C-alpha positions as CSV (number, residue, x, y, z in Angstrom):
1,M,-8.2,-10.8,-24.0
2,K,-6.0,-8.1,-23.4
3,T,-3.1,-8.5,-21.0
4,I,-1.6,-5.7,-18.9
5,F,0.8,-5.1,-16.1
6,V,0.6,-2.5,-13.6
7,Q,3.4,-1.3,-11.2
8,F,2.1,0.4,-8.0
9,K,4.0,2.8,-6.0
10,C,2.2,2.7,-2.6
11,K,2.2,5.0,0.2
12,P,4.6,4.2,3.1
13,G,3.4,1.1,5.0
14,K,0.5,0.2,2.6
15,A,2.1,-2.2,0.1
16,Y,0.7,-5.2,1.6
17,Q,-2.8,-3.7,2.2
18,V,-3.0,-2.6,-1.6
19,A,-1.9,-6.2,-2.8
20,D,-4.6,-7.7,-0.5
21,E,-7.2,-5.5,-1.7
22,L,-6.1,-6.1,-5.4
23,V,-6.5,-9.9,-4.8
24,Q,-9.7,-9.6,-3.0
25,T,-11.7,-7.2,-4.9
26,V,-10.3,-6.9,-8.6
27,E,-11.8,-9.8,-10.7
28,Q,-9.4,-9.1,-13.6
29,I,-6.3,-9.9,-11.7
30,S,-4.1,-12.9,-12.4
31,E,-1.4,-12.1,-9.9
32,V,0.6,-9.6,-8.0
33,Y,4.2,-9.6,-6.7
34,S,6.0,-7.4,-4.4
35,T,9.1,-6.0,-6.2
36,S,12.3,-3.8,-5.4
37,G,13.1,-0.5,-7.0
38,Q,11.0,2.4,-7.9
39,Y,7.6,0.5,-7.5
40,D,6.5,-1.7,-4.6
41,L,4.2,-4.0,-6.5
42,I,3.4,-5.4,-9.9
43,A,0.3,-7.0,-11.0
44,K,-0.9,-8.9,-14.2
45,F,-4.5,-8.3,-15.3
46,Y,-6.5,-9.7,-18.0
47,L,-9.1,-7.2,-19.5
48,D,-11.8,-8.0,-22.1
49,D,-11.1,-6.8,-25.5
50,N,-13.9,-4.1,-25.2
51,R,-12.5,-2.8,-21.8
52,D,-10.8,0.6,-21.9
53,I,-7.4,0.3,-20.3
54,G,-7.4,3.8,-19.4
55,H,-10.6,3.9,-17.5
56,F,-9.7,0.7,-15.8
57,V,-6.3,1.9,-14.4
58,T,-7.5,5.4,-13.6
59,E,-11.0,4.6,-12.2
60,R,-10.3,1.3,-10.6
61,L,-6.8,0.9,-9.6
62,Q,-5.4,4.6,-9.1
63,V,-8.2,5.4,-6.7
64,M,-7.5,2.5,-4.4
65,D,-6.5,3.5,-0.8
66,G,-2.7,3.3,-0.3
67,V,-1.9,3.8,-4.2
68,A,0.3,6.7,-4.7
69,D,1.3,6.1,-8.4
70,T,0.9,3.6,-11.2
71,F,3.0,2.7,-14.3
72,T,1.0,0.6,-16.9
73,L,2.7,-1.8,-19.7
74,V,0.5,-3.4,-22.4
75,A,1.6,-6.8,-23.4
76,F,1.4,-8.1,-27.0
77,K,2.3,-11.7,-27.4
78,P,3.2,-14.3,-24.7
79,F,6.2,-16.5,-25.4
80,L,5.8,-19.8,-23.8
């Protein structure tokens, strides 16, 4: 399993709609938070090892209605 975090910059007034759509339609999502700063949301996803991160982000997340921009971080090791 690969873990990625994606920050979302949403079109004005669309952050809650994007968050709801992520939770309802993207099975790889673990959690999503509203945030302050340059981005409106941050979401954690778990992808199968054979899943291409670039295709997942560009073809599944960036095309969602209300998404203006994304920033993707790949996580390496969790510290518990």
